[in-house]
N, C-alpha and C positions, 0 to 999 in steps of 0.2 A: 504493499499500500504506499503510495506516495505521501509524503508529509504534507504537501500542499492540499491533499484531500480533506485534513483535518481542519474544520473551520470553526469548531465551537470548543469552549472550554468544557472539561469534565473533571469530576473529582473522584479519585479513588480513595476508599476509606476501608479499613478492615484488612487483615492478613490475608484472608482468602481472595479478595479482590485484587490485592496487589500482586498475589502469586499467580492469579490467571491473566492478569495484564502482562507481567514479565514473561510468562509462557507464551503468550500470544505474539509478543515481539520476538522472541528466540525463534519461535516456529517459523514466522515470516522471514527472518534472516536465514534460516536453514533452507527454506524453499529458494530463496533467491540464489543461493550457492549451486542449485542444481538446474537452473534455467540455462538453456543454450544461449551462447553469446550472440549478440546482434551481428548480422553479417556485415563483412566489410564492403563499403560502397566505393564504387570507382566512378568518377566523374570523366565524362567525354565531352569535349567541346566540338560541336559541329559547325564548321566555318564556311561551308558552301552548300548550294542546293544539291550537289552531287553526293556529298557525305551525308545529308539528310536522306536522300533517296536510298543510299545503301544501308543506313541505319534503320529505316522503316521496312526495308525488304527482309532485313535479318530479323526484326521483330516480328513480322507476319510468320516467317518460317518458325521461329520459336515458339509462337503462341499459337499455332494452326493445330 
């Protein structure tokens, strides 16, 4: 869970609630360790109409 999604204040009181909150944070962290990494992105600059045509032809073949 992204921290920016927490928009309200909340109060944790009592040993059980503190334990549950700490466990939830730990579980979220452990899940994040097993996510596949984001793919590397490659940027290609197309400078001419011919390069754009070639790129679009390759895209059509790949997505067909």
